[in-house]
SEMAR-692777 format. One record per atom (N, C-alpha, C): residue number from 1; chain; residue in three letters; x, y, z; atom name. Coordinates in steps of 0.05 Angstrom, whole numbers, plus 5000, padded with zeros to 4 digits. Each point is the difference from the previous one (the first is absolute). Layout:
pos,unit,code,c1,c2,c3,site
NUM,A,ALA,X,Y,Z,CA
...
REM end
This chain:
pos,unit,code,c1,c2,c3,site
1,A,MET,8643,3283,3340,N
1,A,MET,5016,5009,4978,CA
1,A,MET,5021,5019,5012,C
2,A,ARG,5024,4998,4990,N
2,A,ARG,5021,5017,5011,CA
2,A,ARG,4997,5028,4988,C
3,A,ALA,5010,5019,5015,N
3,A,ALA,4998,5028,4991,CA
3,A,ALA,5019,5005,4976,C
4,A,ILE,4989,5011,4979,N
4,A,ILE,5016,5005,4976,CA
4,A,ILE,4994,5028,4990,C
5,A,ASP,5020,5015,4995,N
5,A,ASP,4997,5026,4988,CA
5,A,ASP,5004,4996,4970,C
6,A,ILE,5025,4998,4991,N
6,A,ILE,5007,4993,4973,CA
6,A,ILE,5024,4981,5001,C
7,A,GLU,4999,4978,4986,N
7,A,GLU,5022,4981,4999,CA
7,A,GLU,5004,4991,4971,C
8,A,VAL,5025,5000,4991,N
8,A,VAL,5007,4991,4974,CA
8,A,VAL,5019,4976,5003,C
9,A,VAL,4993,4978,4987,N
9,A,VAL,5017,4975,5002,CA
9,A,VAL,5006,4991,4972,C
10,A,ASP,5026,5003,4992,N
10,A,ASP,5008,4991,4974,CA
10,A,ASP,5003,4969,5000,C
11,A,ASP,4997,4988,4977,N
11,A,ASP,5003,4972,4995,CA
11,A,ASP,4982,4983,5019,C
12,A,PHE,4976,5010,5005,N
12,A,PHE,4981,4985,5017,CA
12,A,PHE,4991,4975,4987,C
13,A,VAL,4998,5000,4974,N
13,A,VAL,4990,4977,4984,CA
13,A,VAL,5025,4985,4990,C
14,A,SER,5000,4974,5003,N
14,A,SER,5023,4984,4991,CA
14,A,SER,5002,5003,4969,C
15,A,PRO,5024,4999,4989,N
15,A,PRO,5004,5004,4972,CA
15,A,PRO,4984,4981,4981,C
16,A,SER,4999,4975,5007,N
16,A,SER,4986,4981,4982,CA
16,A,SER,4969,5004,5002,C
17,A,TYR,4990,5006,5024,N
17,A,TYR,4971,5006,5003,CA
17,A,TYR,4993,5026,4985,C
18,A,LEU,5017,5021,5003,N
18,A,LEU,4996,5025,4987,CA
18,A,LEU,4999,4996,4969,C
19,A,LYS,5019,4984,4990,N
19,A,LYS,5000,4995,4971,CA
19,A,LYS,4975,4986,4991,C
20,A,ALA,4990,4981,5015,N
20,A,ALA,4975,4987,4993,CA
20,A,ALA,4976,5019,5001,C
21,A,ILE,5000,5018,5019,N
21,A,ILE,4979,5020,5002,CA
21,A,ILE,5002,5019,4975,C
22,A,GLN,5024,5009,4994,N
22,A,GLN,5003,5017,4976,CA
22,A,GLN,4991,4986,4975,C
23,A,ASP,5007,4976,4996,N
23,A,ASP,4992,4985,4976,CA
23,A,ASP,4970,4997,4999,C
24,A,SER,4988,4994,5022,N
24,A,SER,4971,4996,5001,CA
24,A,SER,4985,5026,4994,C
25,A,LEU,5008,5022,5012,N
25,A,LEU,4985,5025,4997,CA
25,A,LEU,5006,5015,4974,C
26,A,SER,5022,4993,4987,N
26,A,SER,5006,5013,4974,CA
26,A,SER,4991,4983,4976,C
27,A,ALA,4989,4977,5006,N
27,A,ALA,4990,4982,4978,CA
27,A,ALA,4976,5013,4986,C
28,A,ASP,4999,4997,4974,N
28,A,ASP,4977,5011,4985,CA
28,A,ASP,4974,4989,5009,C
29,A,SER,5000,4976,5012,N
29,A,SER,4975,4987,5008,CA
29,A,SER,4991,5008,5028,C
30,A,PHE,5016,5017,5014,N
30,A,PHE,4992,5007,5028,CA
30,A,PHE,4974,5016,4999,C
31,A,ASP,4982,4996,5018,N
31,A,ASP,4973,5011,5001,CA
31,A,ASP,5000,5027,5014,C
32,A,TRP,5011,5022,4987,N
32,A,TRP,4999,5026,5012,CA
32,A,TRP,4972,5012,4994,C
33,A,HIS,4990,5016,5019,N
33,A,HIS,4974,5013,4998,CA
33,A,HIS,5003,5030,5000,C
34,A,PHE,4988,5014,4980,N
34,A,PHE,5002,5029,4998,CA
34,A,PHE,4986,5013,5024,C
35,A,GLN,5014,5020,5011,N
35,A,GLN,4989,5016,5022,CA
35,A,GLN,4999,5029,4991,C
36,A,ALA,4976,5012,4998,N
36,A,ALA,4998,5028,4991,CA
36,A,ALA,5014,5019,5020,C
37,A,SER,5000,4993,5026,N
37,A,SER,5015,5015,5020,CA
37,A,SER,5016,4981,5017,C
38,A,GLN,5026,5002,4998,N
38,A,GLN,5017,4981,5015,CA
38,A,GLN,5002,5007,5029,C
39,A,SER,4996,5026,5007,N
39,A,SER,5005,5009,5028,CA
39,A,SER,4975,5006,5016,C
40,A,LEU,4979,5009,4986,N
40,A,LEU,4976,5009,5014,CA
40,A,LEU,4977,4982,4993,C
41,A,THR,4978,5002,5015,N
41,A,THR,4977,4983,4995,CA
41,A,THR,4982,5010,4979,C
42,A,GLU,5001,5026,4993,N
42,A,GLU,4982,5011,4980,CA
42,A,GLU,5017,5014,4978,C
43,A,TRP,4990,4999,4976,N
43,A,TRP,5013,5013,4978,CA
43,A,TRP,4988,5027,4995,C
44,A,ASP,5017,5020,4994,N
44,A,ASP,4990,5026,4991,CA
44,A,ASP,5021,5012,4981,C
45,A,GLU,4995,5024,4991,N
45,A,GLU,5019,5013,4981,CA
45,A,GLU,5028,5002,5011,C
46,A,TYR,5003,5004,5026,N
46,A,TYR,5026,5002,5013,CA
46,A,TYR,5016,4974,4998,C
47,A,THR,4986,4978,4999,N
47,A,THR,5014,4974,5000,CA
47,A,THR,5002,4987,4973,C
48,A,ILE,4996,5015,4978,N
48,A,ILE,5000,4989,4974,CA
48,A,ILE,5025,4984,4993,C
49,A,GLN,5023,5008,5011,N
49,A,GLN,5025,4985,4995,CA
49,A,GLN,5006,4980,5022,C
50,A,ASP,4983,4997,5019,N
50,A,ASP,5005,4982,5023,CA
50,A,ASP,4993,4971,4994,C
51,A,PHE,4998,4993,4975,N
51,A,PHE,4994,4973,4992,CA
51,A,PHE,5023,4981,5003,C
52,A,GLY,4994,4975,5001,N
52,A,GLY,5020,4979,5002,CA
52,A,GLY,4987,4973,4998,C
53,A,PHE,5013,4980,5010,N
53,A,PHE,4990,4973,4998,CA
53,A,PHE,5004,4987,5027,C
54,A,SER,4982,4982,5008,N
54,A,SER,5003,4986,5026,CA
54,A,SER,4990,4972,4997,C
55,A,HIS,5006,4985,5021,N
55,A,HIS,4991,4972,5002,CA
55,A,HIS,4997,4994,5029,C
56,A,GLY,4975,4995,5009,N
56,A,GLY,4995,4996,5028,CA
56,A,GLY,5008,4972,5009,C
57,A,LEU,5013,4998,5023,N
57,A,LEU,5007,4974,5012,CA
57,A,LEU,4985,4995,5026,C
58,A,LEU,4994,5022,5014,N
58,A,LEU,4984,4998,5025,CA
58,A,LEU,4984,5026,5001,C
59,A,PRO,4974,4998,4994,N
59,A,PRO,4984,5025,5000,CA
59,A,PRO,4995,5010,5028,C
60,A,PRO,4994,5026,5003,N
60,A,PRO,4997,5012,5026,CA
60,A,PRO,4976,4989,5016,C
61,A,TRP,4981,4989,4987,N
61,A,TRP,4976,4989,5014,CA
61,A,TRP,5004,4971,5008,C
62,A,GLN,5025,4989,4996,N
62,A,GLN,5005,4972,5004,CA
62,A,GLN,5025,4997,5017,C
63,A,GLN,5002,5014,5023,N
63,A,GLN,5024,5000,5017,CA
63,A,GLN,5011,4972,5004,C
64,A,ASN,5027,4998,4996,N
64,A,ASN,5015,4976,5005,CA
64,A,ASN,4993,4977,4981,C
65,A,GLN,4984,5004,4980,N
65,A,GLN,4992,4978,4981,CA
65,A,GLN,5007,5008,4972,C
66,A,PHE,5022,4987,4990,N
66,A,PHE,5008,5004,4972,CA
66,A,PHE,4978,4989,4982,C
67,A,VAL,4998,5012,4976,N
67,A,VAL,4982,4989,4980,CA
67,A,VAL,5012,4974,4991,C
68,A,GLU,4984,4982,4989,N
68,A,GLU,5010,4974,4992,CA
68,A,GLU,5008,5000,4971,C
69,A,THR,5024,5013,4995,N
69,A,THR,5011,5001,4973,CA
69,A,THR,5030,4993,5002,C
70,A,ALA,5011,4992,4977,N
70,A,ALA,5029,4993,4999,CA
70,A,ALA,5017,5023,5009,C
71,A,PRO,4996,5026,4991,N
71,A,PRO,5017,5021,5009,CA
71,A,PRO,4999,5004,5031,C
72,A,ALA,4976,4998,5011,N
72,A,ALA,4998,5003,5029,CA
72,A,ALA,5015,4978,5015,C
73,A,TYR,4997,4975,4991,N
73,A,TYR,5015,4978,5013,CA
73,A,TYR,5030,5005,4997,C
74,A,PHE,5008,5010,4977,N
74,A,PHE,5029,5004,4995,CA
74,A,PHE,5011,5022,5017,C
75,A,MET,4985,5021,5005,N
75,A,MET,5010,5024,5015,CA
75,A,MET,4996,4998,5030,C
76,A,ALA,4982,4983,5009,N
76,A,ALA,4993,4998,5028,CA
76,A,ALA,5024,4996,5018,C
77,A,PRO,5019,4983,4994,N
77,A,PRO,5023,4997,5018,CA
77,A,PRO,5016,5026,5005,C
78,A,LEU,5002,5017,4979,N
78,A,LEU,5013,5026,5004,CA
78,A,LEU,4984,5018,5018,C
79,A,ILE,4974,5000,4997,N
79,A,ILE,4983,5016,5017,CA
79,A,ILE,5001,4991,5029,C
80,A,TYR,5001,4974,5005,N
80,A,TYR,5002,4990,5027,CA
80,A,TYR,5028,5007,5012,C
81,A,GLN,5020,5000,4983,N
81,A,GLN,5027,5008,5009,CA
81,A,GLN,5000,5029,5009,C
82,A,ILE,4986,5018,4985,N
82,A,ILE,4998,5028,5008,CA
82,A,ILE,4984,5002,5026,C
83,A,LYS,4978,4986,5001,N
83,A,LYS,4983,5000,5024,CA
83,A,LYS,5017,4993,5025,C
84,A,ASP,5016,4979,4998,N
84,A,ASP,5017,4992,5022,CA
84,A,ASP,5021,5021,5006,C
85,A,HIS,5012,5012,4979,N
85,A,HIS,5021,5020,5003,CA
85,A,HIS,4989,5024,5016,C
86,A,ILE,4976,5008,4995,N
86,A,ILE,4989,5024,5014,CA
86,A,ILE,4983,4992,5025,C
87,A,GLU,4998,4974,5005,N
87,A,GLU,4985,4989,5023,CA
87,A,GLU,4971,5008,5000,C
88,A,ALA,4988,4999,4976,N
88,A,ALA,4972,5007,4997,CA
88,A,ALA,4982,4977,5008,C
89,A,GLN,4975,5007,5006,N
89,A,GLN,4980,4980,5006,CA
89,A,GLN,4983,4993,4976,C
90,A,ASN,4995,5020,4983,N
90,A,ASN,4981,4996,4978,CA
90,A,ASN,5011,5011,4974,C
91,A,ILE,4992,4987,4978,N
91,A,ILE,5005,5010,4973,CA
91,A,ILE,4973,5012,4991,C
92,A,LEU,5001,5026,4994,N
92,A,LEU,4975,5014,4993,CA
92,A,LEU,4995,5001,4970,C
93,A,ARG,5021,5002,4984,N
93,A,ARG,4997,5002,4971,CA
93,A,ARG,5027,4994,4987,C
94,A,VAL,4999,4987,4977,N
94,A,VAL,5024,4995,4984,CA
94,A,VAL,4993,5003,4971,C
95,A,ARG,5015,5016,4986,N
95,A,ARG,4996,5002,4971,CA
95,A,ARG,5026,5005,4986,C
96,A,LEU,5001,4992,4975,N
96,A,LEU,5023,5006,4982,CA
96,A,LEU,4993,5025,4985,C
97,A,ASP,5019,5018,4997,N
97,A,ASP,4995,5026,4986,CA
97,A,ASP,5020,5003,4978,C
98,A,MET,4991,5011,4977,N
98,A,MET,5017,5007,4978,CA
98,A,MET,4992,5027,4989,C
99,A,THR,5019,5019,5001,N
99,A,THR,4996,5025,4986,CA
99,A,THR,5018,5000,4976,C
100,A,VAL,4993,5016,4980,N
100,A,VAL,5015,5000,4975,CA
100,A,VAL,5013,5026,4994,C
101,A,LEU,5017,5000,4981,N
101,A,LEU,5016,5023,4991,CA
101,A,LEU,4984,5025,4997,C
102,A,HIS,5009,5022,5013,N
102,A,HIS,4990,5027,4997,CA
102,A,HIS,5025,5017,4996,C
103,A,LYS,5006,5008,4977,N
103,A,LYS,5025,5015,4994,CA
103,A,LYS,5003,5025,5017,C
104,A,GLU,4977,5012,5007,N
104,A,GLU,5001,5025,5015,CA
104,A,GLU,5003,4996,5030,C
105,A,GLY,5002,4975,5009,N
105,A,GLY,5004,4995,5029,CA
105,A,GLY,4976,5003,5017,C
106,A,TYR,4978,4988,4993,N
106,A,TYR,4975,5003,5014,CA
106,A,TYR,5002,4990,5029,C
107,A,ILE,4991,5018,5019,N
107,A,ILE,4997,4992,5028,CA
107,A,ILE,4971,4994,5006,C
108,A,HIS,4995,4977,5011,N
108,A,HIS,4972,4991,5006,CA
108,A,HIS,4990,5016,5024,C
109,A,PRO,4974,5002,5003,N
109,A,PRO,4989,5015,5023,CA
109,A,PRO,5008,4988,5027,C
110,A,PRO,5008,5018,5018,N
110,A,PRO,5007,4991,5028,CA
110,A,PRO,4975,4987,5013,C
111,A,HIS,5006,4980,5016,N
111,A,HIS,4978,4984,5012,CA
111,A,HIS,5010,4984,5024,C
112,A,ILE,4981,4988,5014,N
112,A,ILE,5006,4978,5018,CA
112,A,ILE,4985,4976,4989,C
113,A,ASP,5009,4976,5007,N
113,A,ASP,4988,4976,4988,CA
113,A,ASP,4973,4992,5011,C
114,A,VAL,4998,5001,5027,N
114,A,VAL,4974,4993,5013,CA
114,A,VAL,4998,5018,5025,C
115,A,THR,4976,5003,5011,N
115,A,THR,4996,5018,5022,CA
115,A,THR,5008,4988,5028,C
116,A,PRO,4995,4974,5006,N
116,A,PRO,5008,4991,5027,CA
116,A,PRO,5031,5002,5003,C
117,A,PRO,5010,5002,5024,N
117,A,PRO,5029,4999,5005,CA
117,A,PRO,5013,4976,4987,C
118,A,HIS,5022,5004,4986,N
118,A,HIS,5012,4978,4985,CA
118,A,HIS,5029,5006,4994,C
119,A,VAL,5014,4980,4991,N
119,A,VAL,5027,5002,4989,CA
119,A,VAL,4998,4994,4970,C
120,A,ALA,5010,5017,4983,N
120,A,ALA,5001,4996,4971,CA
120,A,ALA,5026,4987,4993,C
121,A,ALA,5000,4983,4980,N
121,A,ALA,5024,4987,4990,CA
121,A,ALA,5001,5000,4970,C
122,A,ILE,5023,5005,4990,N
122,A,ILE,5005,4999,4971,CA
122,A,ILE,5025,4983,4995,C
123,A,VAL,4997,4982,4980,N
123,A,VAL,5024,4986,4990,CA
123,A,VAL,5002,5007,4971,C
124,A,TYR,5023,5011,4992,N
124,A,TYR,5005,5007,4972,CA
124,A,TYR,5008,4974,4985,C
125,A,VAL,4989,4997,4977,N
125,A,VAL,5004,4975,4985,CA
125,A,VAL,5021,5004,4978,C
126,A,ASN,4997,5021,4984,N
126,A,ASN,5018,5002,4976,CA
126,A,ASN,5019,5023,5002,C
127,A,GLU,5019,5000,4982,N
127,A,GLU,5020,5022,4997,CA
127,A,GLU,4985,5022,4986,C
128,A,THR,4997,5023,5014,N
128,A,THR,4984,5022,4990,CA
128,A,THR,5008,5026,5014,C
129,A,ASP,4986,5021,4994,N
129,A,ASP,5002,5025,5015,CA
129,A,ASP,4972,5008,5009,C
130,A,GLY,4999,5022,5014,N
130,A,GLY,4974,5010,5011,CA
130,A,GLY,5000,4995,5030,C
131,A,PRO,5010,5019,5015,N
131,A,PRO,5001,4996,5029,CA
131,A,PRO,4973,4999,5014,C
132,A,THR,5000,4988,5023,N
132,A,THR,4978,5001,5019,CA
132,A,THR,5006,5024,5018,C
133,A,VAL,4981,5017,5004,N
133,A,VAL,5004,5024,5017,CA
133,A,VAL,4982,4997,5024,C
134,A,ILE,5012,5002,5024,N
134,A,ILE,4985,5000,5025,CA
134,A,ILE,5002,5028,5011,C
135,A,TYR,4977,5012,5005,N
135,A,TYR,4999,5028,5009,CA
135,A,TYR,4999,5001,5031,C
136,A,ASP,5010,5022,5010,N
136,A,ASP,5000,5004,5029,CA
136,A,ASP,4973,5011,5008,C
137,A,HIS,4979,4985,4993,N
137,A,HIS,4973,5009,5005,CA
137,A,HIS,4983,4974,5003,C
138,A,LYS,4984,5000,5021,N
138,A,LYS,4982,4977,5004,CA
138,A,LYS,4972,5010,4993,C
139,A,GLY,4985,4983,4986,N
139,A,GLY,4974,5010,4990,CA
139,A,GLY,4981,4979,4991,C
140,A,GLN,4982,5009,4983,N
140,A,GLN,4978,4984,4990,CA
140,A,GLN,5005,4994,4970,C
141,A,PHE,4981,4986,4988,N
141,A,PHE,5001,4995,4972,CA
141,A,PHE,5002,5026,4985,C
142,A,GLY,5015,5001,4978,N
142,A,GLY,5002,5024,4984,CA
142,A,GLY,5011,5023,5016,C
143,A,GLY,5023,4996,5012,N
143,A,GLY,5013,5021,5016,CA
143,A,GLY,5004,5026,4985,C
144,A,PRO,5012,5020,5012,N
144,A,PRO,5006,5025,4987,CA
144,A,PRO,5016,4996,4974,C
145,A,PHE,5002,5021,4984,N
145,A,PHE,5016,4999,4976,CA
145,A,PHE,5029,4996,5008,C
146,A,PRO,5016,4987,4983,N
146,A,PRO,5029,4995,5007,CA
146,A,PRO,5015,5025,5008,C
147,A,ASP,4995,5023,4987,N
147,A,ASP,5015,5024,5006,CA
147,A,ASP,4992,5013,5027,C
148,A,GLN,4980,4988,5013,N
148,A,GLN,4991,5011,5026,CA
148,A,GLN,5011,4983,5024,C
149,A,MET,5017,4980,4994,N
149,A,MET,5010,4983,5021,CA
149,A,MET,5031,4998,4997,C
150,A,GLU,5013,4997,5023,N
150,A,GLU,5029,4995,4999,CA
150,A,GLU,5005,4970,4996,C
151,A,ILE,5021,4994,4986,N
151,A,ILE,5007,4972,4995,CA
151,A,ILE,5015,4989,5024,C
152,A,LYS,4991,4979,5012,N
152,A,LYS,5014,4986,5022,CA
152,A,LYS,5022,4983,4989,C
153,A,GLN,4993,4984,4979,N
153,A,GLN,5020,4982,4988,CA
153,A,GLN,4991,4993,4971,C
154,A,SER,5020,4999,4982,N
154,A,SER,4995,4991,4973,CA
154,A,SER,5017,4975,4995,C
155,A,ILE,4987,4979,4991,N
155,A,ILE,5014,4974,4997,CA
155,A,ILE,4999,4992,4971,C
156,A,ASP,5023,4995,4989,N
156,A,ASP,5002,4991,4972,CA
156,A,ASP,4994,4970,4998,C
157,A,PRO,4987,4992,4979,N
157,A,PRO,4995,4971,4996,CA
157,A,PRO,5026,4985,4996,C
158,A,LYS,5001,4976,5010,N
158,A,LYS,5023,4982,4996,CA
158,A,LYS,4988,4972,5002,C
159,A,PRO,5004,4983,4980,N
159,A,PRO,4988,4973,5002,CA
159,A,PRO,5007,4986,5026,C
160,A,GLY,4979,4989,5013,N
160,A,GLY,5004,4985,5025,CA
160,A,GLY,5000,5018,5025,C
161,A,ARG,4999,5026,4996,N
161,A,ARG,5000,5019,5023,CA
161,A,ARG,4972,5000,5013,C
162,A,LEU,5000,4998,5027,N
162,A,LEU,4975,5002,5016,CA
162,A,LEU,5000,5027,5013,C
163,A,VAL,4978,5014,4999,N
163,A,VAL,4995,5025,5015,CA
163,A,VAL,4975,4995,5017,C
164,A,VAL,5003,5004,5026,N
164,A,VAL,4977,4999,5018,CA
164,A,VAL,4999,5027,5015,C
165,A,PHE,4976,5009,5004,N
165,A,PHE,4997,5026,5014,CA
165,A,PHE,4972,5002,5013,C
166,A,ASP,4999,5018,5019,N
166,A,ASP,4975,5007,5014,CA
166,A,ASP,4981,5009,4978,C
167,A,GLY,4978,4985,4997,N
167,A,GLY,4981,5005,4978,CA
167,A,GLY,4984,5025,5003,C
168,A,SER,5002,5014,5022,N
168,A,SER,4986,5025,5003,CA
168,A,SER,5015,5023,4986,C
169,A,TYR,5025,4995,4992,N
169,A,TYR,5014,5021,4984,CA
169,A,TYR,4988,5001,4972,C
170,A,VAL,4994,5024,4991,N
170,A,VAL,4992,5004,4973,CA
170,A,VAL,5024,4994,4982,C
171,A,HIS,4995,4986,4979,N
171,A,HIS,5022,4991,4982,CA
171,A,HIS,4990,4999,4971,C
172,A,THR,5019,4996,4982,N
172,A,THR,4993,4998,4972,CA
172,A,THR,5024,4988,4986,C
173,A,GLY,4997,4997,4974,N
173,A,GLY,5022,4990,4983,CA
173,A,GLY,5000,5014,4973,C
174,A,TYR,5022,4999,4987,N
174,A,TYR,5002,5011,4973,CA
174,A,TYR,4998,4977,4980,C
175,A,SER,4988,5006,4978,N
175,A,SER,5002,4981,4978,CA
175,A,SER,5028,5002,4988,C
176,A,PRO,5010,4979,4987,N
176,A,PRO,5027,5000,4990,CA
176,A,PRO,5002,5020,4976,C
177,A,ARG,5024,5012,4999,N
177,A,ARG,5006,5018,4977,CA
177,A,ARG,5019,4987,4981,C
178,A,ASN,5016,4981,5010,N
178,A,ASN,5021,4988,4983,CA
178,A,ASN,4997,4970,4996,C
179,A,HIS,4978,4989,5009,N
179,A,HIS,4995,4971,4997,CA
179,A,HIS,4971,4996,4991,C
180,A,GLN,4995,4978,4988,N
180,A,GLN,4974,4995,4989,CA
180,A,GLN,4979,4997,5022,C
181,A,ASN,5007,4988,5023,N
181,A,ASN,4981,4997,5021,CA
181,A,ASN,5014,4999,5028,C
182,A,ARG,4984,5002,5020,N
182,A,ARG,5009,4999,5028,CA
182,A,ARG,4981,4980,5014,C
183,A,ILE,5011,4977,5009,N
183,A,ILE,4983,4979,5012,CA
183,A,ILE,5008,4997,5029,C
184,A,LEU,4979,4999,5017,N
184,A,LEU,5005,4996,5028,CA
184,A,LEU,4978,4984,5013,C
185,A,ILE,5006,4989,5023,N
185,A,ILE,4981,4986,5016,CA
185,A,ILE,4992,5018,5023,C
186,A,ASN,4975,5005,5004,N
186,A,ASN,4991,5018,5021,CA
186,A,ASN,4982,4984,5020,C
187,A,ALA,5008,5002,5025,N
187,A,ALA,4985,4985,5021,CA
187,A,ALA,4995,5018,5024,C
188,A,VAL,4978,4995,5014,N
188,A,VAL,4992,5016,5023,CA
188,A,VAL,4995,4981,5023,C
189,A,PHE,5012,5006,5024,N
189,A,PHE,4998,4982,5023,CA
189,A,PHE,4991,5016,5024,C
190,A,SER,4988,4984,5019,N
190,A,SER,4994,5012,5026,CA
190,A,SER,5008,4981,5022,C
REM end
């Protein structure tokens, strides 16, 4: 895998493929699953607003093996394109994430996605707000509170934008304040 600190690539997803992804994920019939904590593995009082929705395409216990569902088959070519772009050997996890409107601008708990060395990838799907924040701090699950770390880079969502970064950086995202939802594809590679 090539060395990556933080890389932002606009228009990574072709327009017609992006439109098809948007239509699929915004359909009333899409199978979103409620997550009591979108960022951490355990729920507690601190994470009461950390809820969201997800849909697994490649679970962490099933490295390189997508689940056998229509959404997984539909998204797999994009994930392989990212894998080639970063020259990764393995796909460790892929999920779709959706957070919803929080008028007060909720920031989700800082975290890393998995503990082994990895590259994290995000593809923004819809027109929304709620930046992804990457801190200048490397750490474990449930990193320090946001006000205890310096921000290395803040990236605004843009449909079709790919963000890849060294997964050991503690990071987080904001729920949208001005849009109904924020949908992204989150993948982890080694």
